[in-house]
DRENDREN-750844 format. One record per residue (C-alpha): residue number from 1; x, y, z. Coordinates in nm, 4 decimals. Layout:
<pts>
[pt NUM [X Y Z]]
...
</pts>
This chain:
<pts>
[pt 1 [-2.2260 -3.2341 3.9478]]
[pt 2 [-2.0314 -2.9150 3.9242]]
[pt 3 [-2.1642 -2.5673 3.9761]]
[pt 4 [-2.0612 -2.3333 3.6928]]
[pt 5 [-2.0979 -1.9551 3.7219]]
[pt 6 [-1.9016 -1.6544 3.5925]]
[pt 7 [-1.6007 -1.5135 3.7519]]
[pt 8 [-1.4013 -1.2183 3.6570]]
[pt 9 [-1.0913 -1.0537 3.7784]]
[pt 10 [-1.3021 -0.9437 4.0941]]
[pt 11 [-1.5970 -1.1088 4.2686]]
[pt 12 [-1.9396 -0.9667 4.1522]]
[pt 13 [-2.2414 -0.9938 4.3829]]
[pt 14 [-2.4921 -1.1474 4.1222]]
[pt 15 [-2.2456 -1.4288 4.0292]]
[pt 16 [-2.1240 -1.4787 4.3804]]
[pt 17 [-2.4899 -1.5391 4.4886]]
[pt 18 [-2.4282 -1.8977 4.3430]]
[pt 19 [-2.1796 -1.9799 4.6440]]
[pt 20 [-2.4459 -1.8496 4.8794]]
[pt 21 [-2.7579 -1.9844 4.7514]]
[pt 22 [-2.7079 -2.3366 4.6270]]
[pt 23 [-2.5093 -2.4951 4.8999]]
[pt 24 [-2.7776 -2.3693 5.1349]]
[pt 25 [-3.0637 -2.5200 4.9452]]
[pt 26 [-2.9385 -2.8362 4.7903]]
[pt 27 [-2.8551 -3.1425 4.9862]]
[pt 28 [-2.4982 -3.1843 5.1327]]
[pt 29 [-2.2664 -3.3492 4.8580]]
[pt 30 [-2.5193 -3.2679 4.5729]]
[pt 31 [-2.2441 -3.0521 4.4165]]
[pt 32 [-1.9163 -3.1803 4.3509]]
[pt 33 [-1.6223 -3.1373 4.0887]]
[pt 34 [-1.7741 -3.3717 3.8310]]
[pt 35 [-1.7391 -3.1864 3.5036]]
[pt 36 [-1.9458 -3.4347 3.3036]]
[pt 37 [-2.2348 -3.2794 3.4622]]
[pt 38 [-2.2623 -2.9025 3.5113]]
[pt 39 [-2.5181 -2.7177 3.7289]]
[pt 40 [-2.5819 -2.4097 3.5533]]
[pt 41 [-2.6941 -2.1359 3.8097]]
[pt 42 [-2.7439 -1.7700 3.8605]]
[pt 43 [-2.6310 -1.5232 3.5770]]
[pt 44 [-2.6213 -1.4931 3.2058]]
[pt 45 [-2.4226 -1.8075 3.1671]]
[pt 46 [-2.6358 -1.9998 2.8944]]
[pt 47 [-2.3997 -1.9931 2.5997]]
[pt 48 [-2.2095 -2.2135 2.3524]]
[pt 49 [-1.8899 -2.1923 2.5602]]
[pt 50 [-2.0025 -2.4587 2.8020]]
[pt 51 [-1.8316 -2.7972 2.7184]]
[pt 52 [-2.0320 -2.9671 2.4424]]
[pt 53 [-2.0215 -3.3183 2.5801]]
[pt 54 [-2.1177 -3.2217 2.9378]]
[pt 55 [-2.4728 -3.2759 3.0626]]
[pt 56 [-2.5888 -2.9187 3.1629]]
[pt 57 [-2.8681 -2.8574 3.3981]]
[pt 58 [-3.0100 -2.5094 3.3845]]
[pt 59 [-3.1697 -2.3690 3.7063]]
[pt 60 [-3.2812 -2.0028 3.6614]]
[pt 61 [-2.9967 -1.8839 3.4162]]
[pt 62 [-3.0350 -1.6409 3.1396]]
[pt 63 [-2.9079 -1.5792 2.7927]]
[pt 64 [-2.7921 -1.2382 2.7293]]
[pt 65 [-2.5856 -1.2591 2.4154]]
[pt 66 [-2.2453 -1.2311 2.5722]]
[pt 67 [-2.1551 -1.5762 2.4257]]
[pt 68 [-2.2752 -1.7536 2.1227]]
[pt 69 [-2.6289 -1.9029 2.0994]]
[pt 70 [-2.6130 -2.2901 2.2020]]
[pt 71 [-2.8284 -2.5645 2.0568]]
[pt 72 [-3.0261 -2.6480 2.3732]]
[pt 73 [-3.1862 -2.9302 2.1777]]
[pt 74 [-2.8900 -3.1369 2.1272]]
[pt 75 [-2.9489 -3.3750 2.3834]]
[pt 76 [-2.7122 -3.2431 2.6563]]
[pt 77 [-2.9250 -2.9780 2.8043]]
[pt 78 [-3.1854 -3.0340 3.0856]]
[pt 79 [-3.3564 -2.7050 3.1367]]
[pt 80 [-3.5655 -2.6918 3.4558]]
[pt 81 [-3.6328 -2.3073 3.4277]]
[pt 82 [-3.4833 -1.9978 3.2870]]
[pt 83 [-3.4841 -1.6286 3.4097]]
[pt 84 [-3.7224 -1.4756 3.1729]]
[pt 85 [-3.9538 -1.5014 2.8686]]
[pt 86 [-3.6682 -1.3449 2.6317]]
[pt 87 [-3.4298 -1.6323 2.7253]]
[pt 88 [-3.7178 -1.8786 2.6541]]
[pt 89 [-3.7968 -1.7342 2.3274]]
[pt 90 [-3.4388 -1.7081 2.2237]]
[pt 91 [-3.3632 -2.0442 2.2966]]
[pt 92 [-3.6961 -2.1687 2.1494]]
[pt 93 [-3.8046 -2.3683 2.4535]]
[pt 94 [-4.1364 -2.4132 2.6478]]
[pt 95 [-4.2555 -2.0521 2.7609]]
[pt 96 [-4.3839 -2.2303 3.0767]]
[pt 97 [-4.0077 -2.2469 3.1513]]
[pt 98 [-3.9584 -1.9135 3.2205]]
[pt 99 [-3.9903 -1.8517 3.5917]]
[pt 100 [-3.7316 -1.5930 3.7001]]
[pt 101 [-3.3951 -1.5555 3.7982]]
[pt 102 [-3.3054 -1.8079 4.0723]]
[pt 103 [-3.1704 -1.5453 4.2941]]
[pt 104 [-3.5503 -1.5183 4.3947]]
[pt 105 [-3.4600 -1.8402 4.6092]]
[pt 106 [-3.2849 -1.6007 4.8623]]
[pt 107 [-3.6600 -1.5556 4.9962]]
[pt 108 [-3.6260 -1.9211 5.1141]]
[pt 109 [-3.3168 -1.8722 5.3141]]
[pt 110 [-3.1936 -1.7299 5.6401]]
[pt 111 [-3.0557 -1.4058 5.5670]]
[pt 112 [-2.8217 -1.1508 5.7554]]
[pt 113 [-2.9934 -0.8711 5.9622]]
[pt 114 [-3.0649 -0.5576 5.7606]]
[pt 115 [-2.8188 -0.2700 5.8045]]
[pt 116 [-3.0839 -0.0129 5.8908]]
[pt 117 [-2.7950 0.2689 5.8601]]
[pt 118 [-2.8042 0.2500 5.4800]]
[pt 119 [-3.0889 0.4841 5.3991]]
[pt 120 [-3.0971 0.5858 5.0197]]
[pt 121 [-2.8325 0.3431 4.8348]]
[pt 122 [-2.6789 0.3269 4.5032]]
[pt 123 [-2.5335 0.0069 4.3535]]
[pt 124 [-2.3406 0.0400 4.0339]]
[pt 125 [-2.2566 -0.2334 3.7864]]
[pt 126 [-1.9298 -0.3936 3.9308]]
[pt 127 [-1.7507 -0.2839 3.6010]]
[pt 128 [-1.8576 0.0668 3.6579]]
[pt 129 [-1.6755 0.0820 4.0049]]
[pt 130 [-1.3452 0.0571 3.8278]]
[pt 131 [-1.4405 0.2727 3.5190]]
[pt 132 [-1.6318 0.5665 3.7340]]
[pt 133 [-1.5859 0.7832 4.0256]]
[pt 134 [-1.8937 0.6349 4.2179]]
[pt 135 [-1.7728 0.6700 4.5606]]
[pt 136 [-1.7196 1.0392 4.5315]]
[pt 137 [-2.0502 1.0674 4.3399]]
[pt 138 [-2.2260 0.9152 4.6346]]
[pt 139 [-2.0522 1.0938 4.8772]]
[pt 140 [-2.1474 1.4363 4.7273]]
[pt 141 [-2.5041 1.3151 4.6976]]
[pt 142 [-2.5357 1.1946 5.0485]]
[pt 143 [-2.6088 0.8366 4.9411]]
[pt 144 [-2.4817 0.5205 5.0421]]
[pt 145 [-2.2599 0.3218 4.7800]]
[pt 146 [-2.3239 -0.0416 4.7769]]
[pt 147 [-2.0255 -0.2037 4.6425]]
[pt 148 [-2.0870 -0.5208 4.4261]]
[pt 149 [-1.7516 -0.6715 4.4891]]
[pt 150 [-1.7983 -0.6842 4.8567]]
[pt 151 [-1.9047 -1.0057 5.0532]]
[pt 152 [-2.2492 -1.1291 4.9698]]
[pt 153 [-2.3491 -1.1131 5.3152]]
[pt 154 [-2.2521 -0.7427 5.3597]]
[pt 155 [-2.4459 -0.6537 5.0425]]
[pt 156 [-2.7570 -0.8457 5.1344]]
[pt 157 [-2.7660 -0.6809 5.4722]]
[pt 158 [-2.7321 -0.3305 5.2905]]
[pt 159 [-3.0116 -0.4059 5.0317]]
[pt 160 [-3.2435 -0.5321 5.2979]]
[pt 161 [-3.1839 -0.2277 5.5119]]
[pt 162 [-3.2029 0.0514 5.2361]]
[pt 163 [-3.4991 0.2543 5.2313]]
[pt 164 [-3.4571 0.2903 4.8404]]
[pt 165 [-3.1911 0.1284 4.6161]]
[pt 166 [-3.0984 0.2857 4.2887]]
[pt 167 [-2.9079 0.0276 4.0986]]
[pt 168 [-2.7414 -0.0071 3.7775]]
[pt 169 [-2.6534 -0.3691 3.8634]]
[pt 170 [-2.9352 -0.6065 3.7532]]
[pt 171 [-2.8836 -0.8453 4.0646]]
[pt 172 [-2.9268 -0.5466 4.2848]]
[pt 173 [-3.2837 -0.5044 4.1252]]
[pt 174 [-3.3586 -0.8707 4.1419]]
[pt 175 [-3.2463 -0.9268 4.5065]]
[pt 176 [-3.4197 -0.5839 4.6111]]
[pt 177 [-3.7354 -0.6823 4.4512]]
[pt 178 [-3.7261 -1.0299 4.5964]]
[pt 179 [-3.6593 -0.8789 4.9502]]
[pt 180 [-3.9168 -0.6138 4.9080]]
[pt 181 [-3.7013 -0.3124 4.8933]]
[pt 182 [-3.8242 -0.0410 4.6918]]
[pt 183 [-3.5580 0.0080 4.3756]]
[pt 184 [-3.5239 0.2545 4.1035]]
[pt 185 [-3.3550 0.0949 3.7691]]
[pt 186 [-3.0619 0.2837 3.6331]]
[pt 187 [-2.9812 0.2016 3.2500]]
[pt 188 [-2.6484 0.0436 3.2500]]
[pt 189 [-2.3931 0.2809 3.0848]]
[pt 190 [-2.2657 0.0233 2.8759]]
[pt 191 [-2.5446 -0.0744 2.6487]]
[pt 192 [-2.4710 -0.4460 2.6517]]
[pt 193 [-2.6203 -0.5104 2.9673]]
[pt 194 [-2.9762 -0.3670 2.8771]]
[pt 195 [-3.1412 -0.6603 2.7323]]
[pt 196 [-3.1210 -0.8932 3.0205]]
[pt 197 [-3.3162 -0.6548 3.2509]]
[pt 198 [-3.6172 -0.6815 3.0393]]
[pt 199 [-3.5706 -1.0651 3.0269]]
[pt 200 [-3.5992 -1.0833 3.4125]]
[pt 201 [-3.8564 -0.8151 3.4351]]
[pt 202 [-4.0878 -0.9838 3.2022]]
[pt 203 [-4.1135 -1.2881 3.4357]]
[pt 204 [-4.2448 -1.0783 3.7005]]
[pt 205 [-4.4797 -0.8683 3.5089]]
[pt 206 [-4.2865 -0.5620 3.5770]]
[pt 207 [-4.3002 -0.2716 3.3076]]
[pt 208 [-3.9383 -0.1795 3.4171]]
[pt 209 [-3.8239 0.1619 3.3810]]
[pt 210 [-3.4403 0.2119 3.3276]]
[pt 211 [-3.3527 0.5610 3.3883]]
[pt 212 [-3.0566 0.7305 3.2322]]
[pt 213 [-2.7620 0.7560 3.4504]]
[pt 214 [-2.4911 1.0129 3.4006]]
[pt 215 [-2.1446 0.8978 3.3653]]
[pt 216 [-1.9024 0.9756 3.6504]]
[pt 217 [-1.6006 0.9913 3.4515]]
[pt 218 [-1.4372 1.0669 3.1084]]
[pt 219 [-1.4044 0.6755 3.0533]]
[pt 220 [-1.7814 0.6140 3.1339]]
[pt 221 [-1.8455 0.9226 2.8974]]
[pt 222 [-1.6683 0.7434 2.6281]]
[pt 223 [-1.8507 0.4020 2.6876]]
[pt 224 [-2.1974 0.5480 2.6793]]
[pt 225 [-2.1246 0.7217 2.3691]]
[pt 226 [-1.9536 0.4552 2.1816]]
[pt 227 [-2.1053 0.1557 2.3329]]
[pt 228 [-1.7678 -0.0095 2.3755]]
[pt 229 [-1.7293 -0.2281 2.6682]]
[pt 230 [-1.3976 -0.4389 2.6153]]
[pt 231 [-1.0314 -0.2973 2.6198]]
[pt 232 [-1.0555 0.0544 2.6435]]
[pt 233 [-0.6734 0.1323 2.5987]]
[pt 234 [-0.5673 0.4820 2.5507]]
[pt 235 [-0.9111 0.6381 2.6757]]
[pt 236 [-0.8848 0.4291 2.9945]]
[pt 237 [-0.5353 0.5485 3.0506]]
[pt 238 [-0.6304 0.9067 2.9905]]
[pt 239 [-0.9374 0.9019 3.2302]]
[pt 240 [-0.6785 0.7658 3.4921]]
[pt 241 [-0.4199 1.0251 3.4364]]
[pt 242 [-0.3800 1.3667 3.5904]]
[pt 243 [-0.4792 1.5296 3.2770]]
[pt 244 [-0.8362 1.4089 3.3263]]
[pt 245 [-0.8670 1.5393 3.6871]]
[pt 246 [-1.0700 1.8442 3.5836]]
[pt 247 [-1.3112 1.6857 3.3500]]
[pt 248 [-1.3592 1.3827 3.5779]]
[pt 249 [-1.4375 1.6174 3.8752]]
[pt 250 [-1.7052 1.7804 3.6482]]
[pt 251 [-1.8451 1.4569 3.5378]]
[pt 252 [-1.8640 1.3404 3.8935]]
[pt 253 [-2.0382 1.6537 4.0102]]
[pt 254 [-2.2956 1.6038 3.7554]]
[pt 255 [-2.3420 1.2279 3.8240]]
[pt 256 [-2.3754 1.3244 4.1927]]
[pt 257 [-2.6596 1.5776 4.1274]]
[pt 258 [-2.8255 1.3383 3.8987]]
[pt 259 [-2.8302 1.0655 4.1754]]
[pt 260 [-2.9903 1.3050 4.4040]]
[pt 261 [-3.2638 1.3524 4.1507]]
[pt 262 [-3.3156 0.9689 4.0940]]
[pt 263 [-3.3674 0.9446 4.4593]]
[pt 264 [-3.6881 1.1354 4.4179]]
[pt 265 [-3.8187 0.9189 4.1349]]
[pt 266 [-4.1199 0.6718 4.2067]]
[pt 267 [-3.9663 0.3078 4.2793]]
[pt 268 [-4.0661 0.0129 4.1497]]
[pt 269 [-4.1689 -0.3364 4.2947]]
[pt 270 [-4.3401 -0.6400 4.1568]]
[pt 271 [-4.6717 -0.7185 4.3218]]
[pt 272 [-4.6665 -0.9289 4.6404]]
[pt 273 [-4.8865 -1.1715 4.4762]]
[pt 274 [-4.6452 -1.2455 4.1679]]
[pt 275 [-4.3505 -1.2629 4.4040]]
[pt 276 [-4.4926 -1.5431 4.6020]]
[pt 277 [-4.6296 -1.7250 4.2984]]
[pt 278 [-4.2709 -1.7079 4.1258]]
[pt 279 [-4.0961 -1.8039 4.4472]]
[pt 280 [-4.3174 -2.1139 4.4729]]
[pt 281 [-4.2665 -2.2242 4.1235]]
[pt 282 [-3.8828 -2.1833 4.1620]]
[pt 283 [-3.8725 -2.3806 4.4735]]
[pt 284 [-4.0891 -2.6655 4.3297]]
[pt 285 [-3.8543 -2.6653 4.0146]]
[pt 286 [-3.5711 -2.7074 4.2377]]
[pt 287 [-3.7226 -2.9706 4.4731]]
[pt 288 [-3.8398 -3.1701 4.1557]]
[pt 289 [-3.4850 -3.1798 4.0263]]
[pt 290 [-3.3312 -3.2812 4.3520]]
[pt 291 [-3.5919 -3.5649 4.3792]]
[pt 292 [-3.5474 -3.6832 4.0216]]
[pt 293 [-3.1565 -3.6951 4.0948]]
[pt 294 [-3.1848 -3.8666 4.4200]]
[pt 295 [-3.4275 -4.1392 4.2856]]
[pt 296 [-3.1787 -4.2361 4.0271]]
[pt 297 [-2.8892 -4.2445 4.2477]]
</pts>
């Protein structure tokens, strides 16, 4: 059974969690390179892009509309649980299968020691790291930048050690909430990332507040105004050119001041009772799946 998850040009914390969580929680040798059976794990990876004939086992994944909607009732899908109620409704499956994003299983693992030097932190979406000037904005605001493309252990240590996490990255919020770090949600500048937040939050009974995030560059301003998130051609080249130095600096300064304001907002956390309940349900779903597979072997 092969583990499948999204991998782009650069590593991304939320997706790379798959390589951290599943080898630690599943029996040795459970995952292999057999593509006739796919283990569909953490991320918005439910879609019609997965091989039609392969048997697909879904463990806490979500549907965000990035790919076409698959027919999960065609006999090749075995859904143990999904990220949230919006995914369950969209796929037309039992609402009881809406448990939570499987990154919550970090609570059942040994984790790196918290980095207590972090203080208040901001975690941009990994795409925003390339499109914006967030390192400089965080420096001006006196806030620690958490880079979603850094190694998973480092990011986990920073999130655990933060006194507050402002996050545009959904898995920043998911992991902060699971590990009980107060968080402030920042509405992703690219609108295509908004819907999945509500899916995850619905599973935990969170009335999530996605606060507006100011763009830190000409390119991010363009993305926010147009909703474009693919190839950004001429605008991307302009934003990276010397011609954009003055407007980029202005956008970065505004973004820095806004981050400082966001650090004073009331943070969110799901209830302790809910996080315990959902963690247990996710653990039971994984344990039941492993038992069913080993019983057949």
